[in-house]
C-alpha positions as CSV (number, residue, x, y, z in Angstrom):
1,M,-0.1,143.7,-57.8
2,A,-2.0,144.7,-54.6
3,M,-5.7,145.5,-55.0
4,D,-5.2,149.0,-53.7
5,E,-2.7,149.7,-56.5
6,I,-5.1,148.1,-59.0
7,F,-7.9,150.4,-57.9
8,D,-5.6,153.4,-58.0
9,R,-4.7,152.5,-61.6
10,L,-8.3,152.0,-62.5
11,R,-9.3,155.4,-61.2
12,T,-6.5,157.0,-63.2
13,L,-7.5,155.0,-66.2
14,Q,-11.1,156.0,-65.7
15,D,-10.1,159.7,-66.0
16,I,-8.0,159.0,-69.1
17,L,-10.7,156.9,-70.8
18,S,-13.4,159.4,-70.0
19,Q,-11.3,162.2,-71.6
20,K,-10.5,160.0,-74.6
21,I,-14.1,158.9,-75.2
22,H,-15.3,162.5,-74.8
23,L,-12.8,163.7,-77.4
24,E,-13.7,160.9,-79.8
25,Q,-17.3,161.8,-79.5
26,E,-16.5,165.5,-80.2
27,I,-14.4,164.4,-83.3
28,Q,-17.5,162.7,-84.6
29,E,-19.9,165.5,-83.8
30,I,-17.7,168.4,-85.1
31,P,-18.5,167.8,-88.8
32,K,-22.2,167.9,-88.1
33,M,-21.7,171.7,-87.3
34,L,-21.4,172.2,-91.1
35,V,-24.7,170.6,-91.9
36,T,-26.8,173.7,-91.5
37,Q,-24.4,175.8,-93.5
38,E,-24.2,173.1,-96.3
39,E,-28.1,173.0,-96.4
40,L,-28.2,176.7,-96.7
41,L,-25.7,176.6,-99.6
42,S,-27.7,173.8,-101.2
43,R,-31.0,175.9,-101.0
44,L,-29.2,178.9,-102.5
45,K,-28.0,176.9,-105.4
46,R,-31.5,175.4,-106.0
47,S,-33.0,178.9,-105.9
48,Y,-30.3,180.1,-108.3
49,I,-31.1,177.4,-110.8
50,E,-34.9,178.1,-110.5
51,R,-34.4,181.9,-111.1
52,N,-32.2,181.2,-114.1
53,L,-35.0,179.0,-115.5
54,D,-37.5,181.8,-114.8
55,Y,-35.2,184.2,-116.5
56,E,-34.9,182.1,-119.6
57,R,-38.7,181.7,-119.8
58,A,-39.2,185.5,-119.4
59,K,-36.6,186.1,-122.1
60,T,-38.5,183.8,-124.5
61,S,-41.8,185.7,-123.6
62,E,-40.0,189.0,-124.2
63,S,-38.9,187.9,-127.6
64,E,-42.4,186.7,-128.5
65,F,-44.0,190.0,-127.4
66,K,-41.5,192.0,-129.4
67,N,-42.4,190.1,-132.5
68,L,-46.1,190.4,-131.8
69,L,-45.7,194.2,-131.2
70,A,-43.7,194.6,-134.4
71,E,-46.4,192.8,-136.3
72,A,-49.2,194.9,-134.8
73,E,-47.3,198.1,-135.5
74,G,-46.7,197.0,-139.1
75,N,-50.5,196.2,-139.5
76,R,-51.5,199.5,-138.1
77,E,-49.0,201.5,-140.3
78,K,-50.1,199.6,-143.4
79,A,-53.8,200.2,-142.7
80,E,-53.1,203.9,-142.1
81,K,-51.3,204.2,-145.5
82,N,-54.3,202.5,-147.2
83,M,-56.6,205.3,-145.8
84,D,-55.5,207.5,-148.7
85,A,-56.7,205.0,-151.3
86,I,-60.3,204.3,-150.0
87,S,-63.3,205.4,-152.1
88,T,-66.3,204.2,-150.2
89,Q,-67.7,204.5,-146.7
90,R,-67.7,200.8,-146.3
91,E,-64.0,200.6,-147.1
92,Y,-63.4,203.5,-144.7
93,E,-65.3,201.7,-141.8
94,A,-63.5,198.4,-142.5
95,L,-60.1,200.0,-142.6
96,D,-60.8,202.2,-139.5
97,K,-61.7,199.0,-137.6
98,E,-58.5,197.3,-138.7
99,I,-56.5,200.3,-137.5
100,R,-58.3,200.3,-134.1
101,D,-57.8,196.5,-133.7
102,A,-54.1,196.8,-134.6
103,S,-53.7,199.8,-132.2
104,E,-55.3,197.9,-129.3
105,K,-53.1,194.9,-129.9
106,E,-50.1,197.1,-130.2
107,Q,-50.9,198.7,-126.8
108,Q,-51.6,195.4,-125.1
109,Y,-48.4,193.8,-126.5
110,R,-46.4,196.9,-125.4
111,K,-47.8,196.4,-121.9
112,D,-47.0,192.8,-122.0
113,L,-43.5,193.5,-123.2
114,Q,-42.9,196.1,-120.5
115,R,-44.1,193.6,-117.9
116,E,-41.6,191.0,-119.1
117,E,-38.8,193.6,-119.2
118,R,-39.5,194.5,-115.6
119,L,-39.6,190.8,-114.6
120,L,-36.3,190.3,-116.4
121,A,-34.7,193.2,-114.6
122,D,-35.9,191.8,-111.2
123,L,-34.8,188.3,-112.0
124,D,-31.4,189.6,-113.2
125,A,-30.9,191.4,-109.9
126,Q,-32.0,188.3,-107.9
127,I,-29.7,186.1,-109.9
128,K,-26.7,188.4,-109.2
129,Q,-27.6,188.6,-105.5
130,S,-27.9,184.8,-105.3
131,D,-24.6,184.4,-107.1
132,D,-22.9,186.7,-104.6
133,L,-24.5,184.9,-101.7
134,I,-23.4,181.5,-103.1
135,K,-19.8,182.7,-103.5
136,Q,-19.9,184.1,-100.0
137,Q,-21.3,180.9,-98.5
138,E,-18.8,178.8,-100.4
139,T,-15.9,180.9,-99.1
140,E,-17.2,180.8,-95.5
141,L,-17.8,177.0,-95.8
142,A,-14.3,176.4,-97.1
143,D,-12.8,178.4,-94.3
144,R,-15.1,176.6,-91.8
145,R,-13.9,173.2,-93.1
146,K,-10.3,174.2,-92.8
147,G,-11.0,175.4,-89.2
148,I,-12.8,172.1,-88.4
149,E,-10.0,170.0,-90.0
150,A,-7.5,171.9,-87.8
151,E,-9.7,171.4,-84.7
152,I,-10.1,167.7,-85.4
153,A,-6.4,167.3,-86.0
154,D,-5.8,168.9,-82.6
155,K,-8.2,166.7,-80.8
156,K,-6.7,163.6,-82.5
157,K,-3.4,164.6,-81.1
158,Q,-4.9,164.9,-77.6
159,V,-6.5,161.4,-78.1
160,D,-3.1,160.0,-79.2
161,A,-1.5,161.5,-76.1
162,L,-4.2,159.9,-73.9
163,V,-3.7,156.6,-75.6
164,K,0.0,156.7,-74.7
165,K,-0.9,157.3,-71.1
166,E,-3.5,154.5,-71.3
167,K,-0.8,152.1,-72.6
168,Q,1.4,152.9,-69.6
169,I,-1.3,151.7,-67.2
170,T,-2.9,148.8,-68.9
171,P,-0.1,146.3,-69.5
172,D,-0.4,144.8,-66.0
173,L,-4.2,144.8,-66.0
174,D,-6.3,141.8,-67.0
175,S,-7.3,142.3,-70.7
176,E,-10.9,141.1,-70.1
177,V,-11.3,143.5,-67.1
178,F,-9.9,146.4,-69.2
179,F,-12.3,145.6,-72.1
180,K,-15.3,145.5,-69.8
181,F,-14.1,148.5,-67.8
182,E,-13.8,150.7,-71.0
183,R,-17.2,149.6,-72.2
184,I,-18.8,150.4,-68.8
185,I,-17.2,153.9,-69.0
186,R,-18.7,154.5,-72.5
187,N,-22.1,153.4,-71.3
188,K,-22.2,154.8,-67.7
189,M,-21.3,158.5,-68.4
190,G,-17.6,158.1,-67.6
191,K,-17.9,156.1,-64.4
192,G,-16.5,152.6,-64.4
193,I,-15.4,152.3,-60.8
194,V,-17.4,153.4,-57.8
195,A,-17.4,153.0,-54.1
196,I,-19.7,150.9,-52.1
197,K,-20.8,152.6,-48.9
198,G,-22.5,150.5,-46.3
199,N,-23.9,147.9,-48.7
200,V,-25.1,150.5,-51.3
201,C,-23.5,150.8,-54.7
202,M,-22.7,154.5,-55.2
203,G,-23.1,154.0,-59.0
204,C,-26.7,152.7,-59.2
205,H,-27.6,153.2,-55.5
206,M,-28.9,149.7,-55.3
207,I,-28.7,147.8,-51.9
208,L,-26.4,144.8,-52.2
209,P,-26.6,141.6,-50.1
210,A,-24.4,141.8,-47.0
211,Q,-22.3,138.8,-48.1
212,F,-21.6,140.4,-51.4
213,A,-20.8,143.8,-49.8
214,N,-18.4,141.9,-47.4
215,M,-16.7,140.4,-50.4
216,V,-16.0,143.9,-51.8
217,H,-14.9,145.0,-48.3
218,Q,-12.3,142.2,-48.2
219,G,-10.8,143.7,-51.4
220,E,-9.2,140.4,-52.5
221,E,-10.5,140.5,-56.1
222,I,-12.1,142.8,-58.6
223,V,-15.9,142.7,-58.1
224,F,-18.5,144.1,-60.5
225,C,-21.8,145.4,-59.3
226,P,-24.5,142.9,-60.3
227,Y,-26.9,145.7,-61.1
228,C,-24.9,148.4,-63.0
229,S,-21.8,146.3,-63.8
230,R,-19.3,148.9,-62.4
231,I,-16.2,147.8,-60.6
232,L,-16.7,148.3,-56.8
233,F,-14.3,149.2,-54.1
234,Y,-15.1,149.6,-50.4
235,E,-15.5,153.0,-48.7
236,E,-16.6,153.2,-45.2
237,S,-20.0,154.9,-44.7
238,E,-20.6,157.7,-42.3
239,Q,-22.6,155.3,-40.1
240,G,-19.6,153.0,-39.8
241,E,-19.3,149.3,-40.0
242,E,-22.5,148.5,-38.2
243,E,-24.7,149.5,-41.0
244,F,-22.5,147.6,-43.4
245,F,-23.7,144.3,-42.1
246,N,-27.1,145.1,-40.6
247,S,-29.4,146.2,-43.4
248,D,-32.6,144.2,-43.3
249,D,-33.2,144.9,-47.0
250,S,-29.9,143.7,-48.2
251,G,-30.8,140.1,-48.8
252,S,-28.0,137.6,-49.1
253,L,-25.4,136.4,-51.6
254,S,-27.6,133.6,-52.6
255,D,-30.0,136.1,-54.1
256,L,-27.3,136.8,-56.7
257,E,-26.3,133.3,-57.5
258,D,-28.5,133.2,-60.6
259,M,-27.1,136.5,-61.9
260,D,-24.3,135.2,-63.9
261,E,-22.2,136.9,-66.6
262,D,-25.1,136.6,-69.2
263,D,-27.4,138.4,-66.8
264,I,-24.9,141.2,-66.4
265,E,-24.6,141.4,-70.1
266,D,-28.4,141.7,-70.4
267,E,-28.3,144.5,-67.9
268,E,-25.7,146.4,-69.8
269,E,-27.7,145.9,-73.1
270,E,-30.7,147.4,-71.3
271,D,-28.7,150.3,-70.2
272,E,-27.4,150.9,-73.7
273,K,-30.9,151.4,-74.9
274,V,-31.1,154.7,-72.9
275,N,-27.5,155.7,-73.5
276,V,-26.0,156.8,-76.8
277,D,-23.6,154.2,-78.1
278,Y,-20.5,156.0,-79.3
279,E,-19.4,153.2,-81.5
280,E,-22.6,153.4,-83.6
């Protein structure tokens, strides 16, 4: 297969892989859209439980104040009946004090009971409102999940279609080149093959040694940029061939002799630190 055809295939493959990777990332991100709504539902349920506990406590207090009020009313009524049977001033004063004490307690317990009844009414309204909100959120969340499932299914179909196109292109490509090419696209924002103009890589904009650039220009083999690891193809610069060979800053091919595959791997790992790794 001629190199021009290989480069054409790689460019087509680049578009396919970029779309596929973008869709795969969207498939992973879509469920995260439910997080906020799920957290809201969780808070509503916690609040609902807390209000129910408050309601039960208020209900217990209401029952206690009812008993205390009934007891105070009974004591007052009993003391008032005993008024008809007193014979001394001392007995009258003692009984009168008992009636006053019972009446004060009765009034206080009635106030306490009314306060608890108001609290119960408020809590009951809040519980009903929370229950309605929870049901509403659960319905909306269920509908949203169905919508998301349908959206994910649609995107997976698109991915499957792209995979079929990918398989039509890759059989004649070197498996190692394809593996590295796909990884580069994941890490380099969708660009795995770029031009070299003059002796400058258009992917990382680094100046390459003239001998290295000449090797790309010859187009006899697949060459990876030693700096950004992208596949390079030659594209004549606007300044023409002269600049291609005459950059004083370009160095020589010997400058890259020590930059073997491990060095390129290290460079890619360094790049991955600042790019989100999809597979993670």
